[in-house]
DSSP file (Angstrom, degrees, kcal/mol; ACC not computed):
  #  RESIDUE AA STRUCTURE BP1 BP2  ACC     N-H-->O    O-->H-N    N-H-->O    O-->H-N    TCO  KAPPA ALPHA  PHI   PSI    X-CA   Y-CA   Z-CA
    1    1 A M              0   0    0      0, 0.0     2,-0.3     0, 0.0    40,-0.1   0.000 360.0 360.0 360.0 139.0  -11.3    2.0   -3.6
    2    2 A S     >  -     0   0    0     38,-0.1     4,-1.4     1,-0.1     3,-0.4  -0.674 360.0-113.7-104.5 162.5   -9.6    2.0   -6.8
    3    3 A Y  H  > S+     0   0    0     -2,-0.3     4,-2.2     1,-0.2     5,-0.2   0.820 117.3  64.5 -60.4 -30.0   -6.2    0.7   -7.7
    4    4 A E  H  > S+     0   0    0      1,-0.2     4,-2.4     2,-0.2    -1,-0.2   0.901  98.6  52.1 -61.2 -41.8   -5.4    4.3   -8.5
    5    5 A Q  H  > S+     0   0    0     -3,-0.4     4,-2.4     1,-0.2    -1,-0.2   0.891 108.2  51.7 -62.8 -38.5   -5.9    5.2   -4.8
    6    6 A L  H  X S+     0   0    0     -4,-1.4     4,-2.4     2,-0.2    -1,-0.2   0.925 109.8  48.7 -63.8 -44.0   -3.5    2.4   -3.8
    7    7 A K  H  X S+     0   0    0     -4,-2.2     4,-2.1     1,-0.2    -2,-0.2   0.894 111.2  50.7 -62.4 -39.5   -0.9    3.8   -6.2
    8    8 A E  H  X S+     0   0    0     -4,-2.4     4,-2.3     2,-0.2    -2,-0.2   0.895 109.4  51.0 -64.5 -40.3   -1.4    7.3   -4.8
    9    9 A F  H  X S+     0   0    0     -4,-2.4     4,-2.5     2,-0.2    -2,-0.2   0.930 109.8  49.5 -62.4 -45.4   -1.0    6.0   -1.3
   10   10 A L  H  X S+     0   0    0     -4,-2.4     4,-2.0     1,-0.2    -2,-0.2   0.885 109.5  52.0 -62.5 -38.5    2.3    4.2   -2.2
   11   11 A T  H  X S+     0   0    0     -4,-2.1     4,-1.0     2,-0.2    -1,-0.2   0.919 110.3  48.6 -61.9 -43.8    3.6    7.4   -3.8
   12   12 A K  H >X S+     0   0    0     -4,-2.3     4,-1.2     1,-0.2     3,-0.6   0.895 108.5  53.7 -64.2 -39.9    2.8    9.3   -0.6
   13   13 A V  H >< S+     0   0    0     -4,-2.5     3,-0.5     1,-0.2     7,-0.3   0.904 105.1  54.5 -60.9 -40.9    4.6    6.6    1.5
   14   14 A K  H 3< S+     0   0    0     -4,-2.0    -1,-0.2     1,-0.2    -2,-0.2   0.776 115.0  40.3 -63.1 -25.8    7.7    7.0   -0.7
   15   15 A Q  H << S+     0   0    0     -4,-1.0     2,-0.6    -3,-0.6    -1,-0.2   0.568 105.4  70.9 -98.3 -12.1    7.7   10.8    0.0
   16   16 A D    <X  -     0   0    0     -4,-1.2     4,-2.3    -3,-0.5     5,-0.2  -0.912  57.3-164.9-119.3 109.9    6.8   10.7    3.7
   17   17 A K  H  > S+     0   0    0     -2,-0.6     4,-2.3     1,-0.2     5,-0.2   0.852  91.9  55.1 -60.1 -37.6    9.3    9.5    6.3
   18   18 A T  H  > S+     0   0    0      2,-0.2     4,-2.0     1,-0.2    -1,-0.2   0.929 109.7  45.6 -63.6 -45.5    6.6    9.2    9.0
   19   19 A L  H  > S+     0   0    0      1,-0.2     4,-2.7     2,-0.2     5,-0.2   0.895 110.4  55.0 -64.1 -39.3    4.5    6.9    6.8
   20   20 A Q  H  X S+     0   0    0     -4,-2.3     4,-2.1    -7,-0.3    -2,-0.2   0.926 108.3  48.5 -58.7 -44.8    7.5    4.9    5.8
   21   21 A D  H  X S+     0   0    0     -4,-2.3     4,-0.8     1,-0.2    -1,-0.2   0.896 112.0  49.0 -63.2 -40.6    8.3    4.3    9.5
   22   22 A Q  H >< S+     0   0    0     -4,-2.0     3,-0.6     1,-0.2    -2,-0.2   0.919 112.8  47.0 -64.8 -43.2    4.7    3.3   10.2
   23   23 A V  H 3< S+     0   0    0     -4,-2.7     5,-0.3     1,-0.2    -1,-0.2   0.837 108.3  56.3 -68.5 -33.3    4.6    0.9    7.2
   24   24 A K  H 3< S+     0   0    0     -4,-2.1    -1,-0.2    -5,-0.2    -2,-0.2   0.681  82.1 107.6 -75.2 -17.7    8.0   -0.7    8.2
   25   25 A K  S X< S-     0   0    0     -4,-0.8     3,-1.5    -3,-0.6     2,-0.1  -0.329  84.5 -98.5 -63.4 141.9    6.8   -1.7   11.7
   26   26 A E  T 3  S+     0   0    0      1,-0.3    -1,-0.1     2,-0.0    -2,-0.1  -0.360 106.4   8.6 -61.0 137.2    6.3   -5.4   12.2
   27   27 A N  T 3  S+     0   0    0      1,-0.2    -1,-0.3    -3,-0.1     2,-0.1   0.768  88.9 172.2  61.7  29.5    2.6   -6.3   11.9
   28   28 A S    <   -     0   0    0     -3,-1.5     2,-1.0    -5,-0.3    -1,-0.2  -0.415  35.1-127.1 -69.0 145.9    1.6   -2.9   10.7
   29   29 A D     >  -     0   0    0      1,-0.2     4,-2.6    -2,-0.1     5,-0.2  -0.799  23.9-173.6 -96.5  96.0   -2.0   -2.5    9.5
   30   30 A L  H  > S+     0   0    0     -2,-1.0     4,-2.6     1,-0.2     5,-0.2   0.843  82.8  54.5 -62.9 -35.0   -1.6   -1.0    6.1
   31   31 A V  H  > S+     0   0    0      2,-0.2     4,-2.3     1,-0.2    10,-0.3   0.931 111.6  44.8 -64.3 -44.5   -5.4   -0.5    5.7
   32   32 A Y  H  > S+     0   0    0      2,-0.2     4,-2.6     1,-0.2    -2,-0.2   0.917 113.5  50.0 -64.4 -44.3   -5.5    1.5    8.9
   33   33 A I  H  X S+     0   0    0     -4,-2.6     4,-1.3     1,-0.2    -2,-0.2   0.923 112.2  47.6 -61.4 -45.0   -2.4    3.6    8.0
   34   34 A A  H  <>S+     0   0    0     -4,-2.6     5,-3.0     1,-0.2     3,-0.3   0.915 111.5  50.5 -62.2 -43.4   -3.8    4.4    4.6
   35   35 A K  H ><5S+     0   0    0     -4,-2.3     3,-1.5     1,-0.2    -2,-0.2   0.911 108.7  51.3 -62.1 -42.9   -7.2    5.4    6.1
   36   36 A A  H 3<5S+     0   0    0     -4,-2.6    -1,-0.2     1,-0.3    -2,-0.2   0.779 108.5  53.3 -64.9 -26.1   -5.4    7.7    8.6
   37   37 A A  T 3<5S-     0   0    0     -4,-1.3    -1,-0.3    -3,-0.3    -2,-0.2   0.406 129.0 -96.5 -89.9   1.8   -3.6    9.3    5.8
   38   38 A G  T < 5S+     0   0    0     -3,-1.5     2,-0.3     1,-0.3    -3,-0.2   0.614  86.1 118.4  97.6  13.5   -6.8   10.0    3.9
   39   39 A F      < -     0   0    0     -5,-3.0     2,-0.5    -6,-0.2    -1,-0.3  -0.762  54.0-142.2-111.2 158.9   -6.9    7.0    1.6
   40   40 A S        +     0   0    0     -2,-0.3     2,-0.3   -38,-0.1   -38,-0.1  -0.864  36.6 150.3-124.2  96.6   -9.5    4.2    1.3
   41   41 A I        -     0   0    0     -2,-0.5     2,-0.3   -10,-0.3    -6,-0.1  -0.852  26.9-149.9-122.3 161.5   -8.0    0.8    0.6
   42   42 A T     >  -     0   0    0     -2,-0.3     4,-1.8     1,-0.1     5,-0.1  -0.784  32.7-107.7-123.1 168.0   -9.0   -2.7    1.5
   43   43 A T  H  > S+     0   0    0     -2,-0.3     4,-2.4     1,-0.2     5,-0.2   0.848 121.4  57.9 -64.0 -32.1   -7.2   -5.9    2.2
   44   44 A D  H  > S+     0   0    0      2,-0.2     4,-2.6     1,-0.2    -1,-0.2   0.900 103.2  52.7 -63.1 -40.1   -8.6   -7.1   -1.2
   45   45 A D  H  > S+     0   0    0      1,-0.2     4,-2.4     2,-0.2    -2,-0.2   0.917 111.2  46.6 -59.8 -43.3   -6.8   -4.2   -2.9
   46   46 A L  H  X S+     0   0    0     -4,-1.8     4,-2.5     2,-0.2    -2,-0.2   0.892 111.3  51.5 -66.6 -39.6   -3.6   -5.1   -1.2
   47   47 A R  H  X S+     0   0    0     -4,-2.4     4,-2.5     2,-0.2    -2,-0.2   0.920 111.5  47.1 -63.2 -44.8   -4.0   -8.8   -2.1
   48   48 A I  H  X S+     0   0    0     -4,-2.6     4,-2.4     2,-0.2    -2,-0.2   0.926 112.7  49.1 -63.1 -45.5   -4.6   -7.9   -5.8
   49   49 A A  H  X S+     0   0    0     -4,-2.4     4,-2.3     1,-0.2    -2,-0.2   0.900 111.8  49.4 -62.5 -40.6   -1.6   -5.5   -5.9
   50   50 A Y  H  X S+     0   0    0     -4,-2.5     4,-2.6     2,-0.2    -1,-0.2   0.922 110.1  50.7 -64.3 -44.0    0.6   -8.2   -4.3
   51   51 A T  H  X S+     0   0    0     -4,-2.5     4,-2.3     1,-0.2    -2,-0.2   0.913 111.7  47.5 -60.1 -44.0   -0.6  -10.8   -6.8
   52   52 A E  H  X S+     0   0    0     -4,-2.4     4,-2.5     2,-0.2    -1,-0.2   0.894 110.7  52.1 -64.6 -40.0    0.2   -8.4   -9.7
   53   53 A W  H  X S+     0   0    0     -4,-2.3     4,-2.5     2,-0.2    -2,-0.2   0.913 109.8  48.8 -62.8 -42.7    3.6   -7.7   -8.2
   54   54 A V  H  X S+     0   0    0     -4,-2.6     4,-2.5     2,-0.2     5,-0.2   0.928 111.6  49.2 -62.8 -45.5    4.4  -11.4   -7.9
   55   55 A K  H  X S+     0   0    0     -4,-2.3     4,-1.7     1,-0.2    -2,-0.2   0.918 112.7  47.4 -60.3 -43.7    3.3  -12.0  -11.5
   56   56 A D  H  X S+     0   0    0     -4,-2.5     4,-1.1     1,-0.2    -1,-0.2   0.897 111.8  50.9 -64.1 -40.5    5.4   -9.1  -12.7
   57   57 A S  H  < S+     0   0    0     -4,-2.5     3,-0.3     1,-0.2    -2,-0.2   0.890 111.3  47.2 -64.9 -40.1    8.4  -10.3  -10.7
   58   58 A L  H  < S+     0   0    0     -4,-2.5    -1,-0.2     1,-0.2    -2,-0.2   0.806 107.9  56.7 -72.6 -28.6    8.2  -13.8  -12.1
   59   59 A A  H  <        0   0    0     -4,-1.7    -1,-0.2     1,-0.2    -2,-0.2   0.761 360.0 360.0 -73.5 -24.5    7.8  -12.5  -15.7
   60   60 A S     <        0   0    0     -4,-1.1    -1,-0.2    -3,-0.3    -2,-0.2   0.460 360.0 360.0 -99.4 360.0   11.1  -10.5  -15.5
């Protein structure tokens, strides 16, 4: 999985109310949700994206 696939998944979530509802549920499995939507992400991909988001947030 590439970081690009993760970005595409996030774009789809922003456009799809059903996916938004699934992601917002407590203890939702983002890897499973992404896979069911046709994307291939891993927990490592999410960890990397979160780390980058934190760094960006602290820089601004």
